[in-house]
C-alpha positions as YAML, in Angstrom:
chain: A
units: angstrom
residues:
- id: 1
  name: MET
  ca: [-10.88, 10.95, -20.94]
- id: 2
  name: THR
  ca: [-10.59, 10.89, -17.25]
- id: 3
  name: ASP
  ca: [-7.15, 12.84, -15.68]
- id: 4
  name: ILE
  ca: [-5.67, 10.47, -13.33]
- id: 5
  name: MET
  ca: [-3.12, 12.72, -12.49]
- id: 6
  name: SER
  ca: [-5.34, 14.61, -10.40]
- id: 7
  name: MET
  ca: [-6.92, 11.77, -8.57]
- id: 8
  name: ASN
  ca: [-6.76, 10.94, -5.00]
- id: 9
  name: LYS
  ca: [-6.46, 7.15, -4.06]
- id: 10
  name: GLU
  ca: [-10.06, 6.68, -3.96]
- id: 11
  name: GLU
  ca: [-10.86, 8.15, -6.79]
- id: 12
  name: LEU
  ca: [-8.34, 6.19, -8.85]
- id: 13
  name: ARG
  ca: [-9.54, 2.78, -7.25]
- id: 14
  name: ALA
  ca: [-12.95, 3.60, -8.06]
- id: 15
  name: HIS
  ca: [-12.51, 4.55, -11.53]
- id: 16
  name: VAL
  ca: [-10.32, 1.47, -11.74]
- id: 17
  name: ARG
  ca: [-13.44, -0.43, -10.56]
- id: 18
  name: ASP
  ca: [-15.71, 0.92, -12.47]
- id: 19
  name: SER
  ca: [-13.55, 1.12, -16.04]
- id: 20
  name: GLY
  ca: [-12.97, -2.81, -15.54]
- id: 21
  name: LEU
  ca: [-9.05, -2.29, -16.25]
- id: 22
  name: GLY
  ca: [-8.30, -5.48, -14.46]
- id: 23
  name: TYR
  ca: [-5.23, -3.05, -12.46]
- id: 24
  name: VAL
  ca: [-5.00, -4.03, -8.60]
- id: 25
  name: VAL
  ca: [-5.15, -0.61, -6.66]
- id: 26
  name: ASP
  ca: [-2.07, -1.65, -3.97]
- id: 27
  name: MET
  ca: [-3.76, 1.10, -1.57]
- id: 28
  name: ARG
  ca: [0.15, 0.94, 0.55]
- id: 29
  name: LYS
  ca: [1.90, 2.75, -2.66]
- id: 30
  name: SER
  ca: [1.99, 6.23, -2.91]
- id: 31
  name: ILE
  ca: [-0.75, 8.34, -4.65]
- id: 32
  name: GLU
  ca: [2.29, 9.61, -7.44]
- id: 33
  name: THR
  ca: [3.43, 6.04, -8.29]
- id: 34
  name: LEU
  ca: [-0.26, 5.16, -8.20]
- id: 35
  name: ARG
  ca: [-0.35, 7.45, -10.53]
- id: 36
  name: GLU
  ca: [2.25, 6.55, -12.63]
- id: 37
  name: GLU
  ca: [1.76, 3.09, -12.61]
- id: 38
  name: LEU
  ca: [-1.82, 3.78, -13.69]
- id: 39
  name: SER
  ca: [-0.81, 5.86, -16.55]
- id: 40
  name: ARG
  ca: [1.76, 3.26, -17.75]
- id: 41
  name: PHE
  ca: [-0.77, 0.53, -17.53]
- id: 42
  name: LYS
  ca: [-2.32, -1.59, -20.24]
- id: 43
  name: PRO
  ca: [-5.25, -4.13, -20.16]
- id: 44
  name: LYS
  ca: [-4.25, -6.99, -21.28]
- id: 45
  name: VAL
  ca: [-6.34, -8.34, -23.76]
- id: 46
  name: LYS
  ca: [-8.79, -11.23, -22.70]
- id: 47
  name: THR
  ca: [-8.88, -14.41, -24.04]
- id: 48
  name: GLU
  ca: [-10.97, -17.50, -24.62]
- id: 49
  name: LYS
  ca: [-9.48, -19.68, -21.87]
- id: 50
  name: ALA
  ca: [-10.93, -21.68, -19.17]
- id: 51
  name: ARG
  ca: [-11.49, -18.94, -16.41]
- id: 52
  name: VAL
  ca: [-9.73, -20.11, -12.81]
- id: 53
  name: ASP
  ca: [-10.90, -17.90, -10.00]
- id: 54
  name: VAL
  ca: [-7.81, -16.84, -8.29]
- id: 55
  name: PRO
  ca: [-8.21, -14.37, -5.47]
- id: 56
  name: LEU
  ca: [-6.33, -11.05, -5.96]
- id: 57
  name: PHE
  ca: [-5.72, -10.92, -2.16]
- id: 58
  name: LEU
  ca: [-4.68, -13.11, 0.96]
- id: 59
  name: LYS
  ca: [-5.12, -12.63, 4.42]
- id: 60
  name: ASN
  ca: [-3.61, -13.70, 7.53]
- id: 61
  name: PRO
  ca: [-6.75, -14.84, 9.10]
- id: 62
  name: LYS
  ca: [-4.51, -14.33, 12.70]
- id: 63
  name: THR
  ca: [-3.23, -11.14, 12.07]
- id: 64
  name: GLY
  ca: [-5.10, -9.33, 9.68]
- id: 65
  name: PHE
  ca: [-2.61, -8.47, 7.11]
- id: 66
  name: PHE
  ca: [-3.52, -9.48, 3.51]
- id: 67
  name: TRP
  ca: [-1.25, -9.20, 0.29]
- id: 68
  name: PRO
  ca: [-1.66, -9.33, -3.06]
- id: 69
  name: TYR
  ca: [-2.03, -13.20, -4.56]
- id: 70
  name: THR
  ca: [1.16, -14.57, -5.48]
- id: 71
  name: ASP
  ca: [1.82, -18.49, -5.77]
- id: 72
  name: LEU
  ca: [4.07, -18.57, -3.52]
- id: 73
  name: LEU
  ca: [1.64, -16.97, -1.02]
- id: 74
  name: ALA
  ca: [-0.81, -19.45, -1.69]
- id: 75
  name: ALA
  ca: [1.46, -22.42, -1.37]
- id: 76
  name: ARG
  ca: [1.86, -21.33, 2.34]
- id: 77
  name: GLY
  ca: [-1.92, -22.86, 3.28]
- id: 78
  name: ASP
  ca: [-2.82, -20.96, 6.15]
- id: 79
  name: LEU
  ca: [-3.94, -18.01, 4.03]
- id: 80
  name: ILE
  ca: [-7.52, -16.97, 3.13]
- id: 81
  name: ALA
  ca: [-9.04, -15.46, 0.08]
- id: 82
  name: CYS
  ca: [-9.73, -11.68, 0.65]
- id: 83
  name: ASP
  ca: [-10.84, -8.70, -1.52]
- id: 84
  name: GLU
  ca: [-8.34, -5.48, -1.49]
- id: 85
  name: ASN
  ca: [-10.12, -4.04, 1.78]
- id: 86
  name: GLY
  ca: [-8.99, -6.66, 3.53]
- id: 87
  name: ASP
  ca: [-12.89, -8.23, 3.27]
- id: 88
  name: GLU
  ca: [-13.05, -12.45, 3.08]
- id: 89
  name: ASN
  ca: [-14.79, -13.15, 0.60]
...
């Protein structure tokens, strides 16, 4: 078992990505908060629903700022899909 309490942010992000937990590591949060959230995180059970691709993050193309996806942000219409590093899909 991996000890997440001793990992730094980059190691946490790599661990989550490699394990396929479905947790989104918000790099703007403190390392203590990320460790606590990940230690309490329970992966959702996958169901056989039809999959609709929803971006994990939305980016303002003018400013370059990006945020985790929410329906409210998506309703704005001026934001574009991106990944956790702000890179456009």
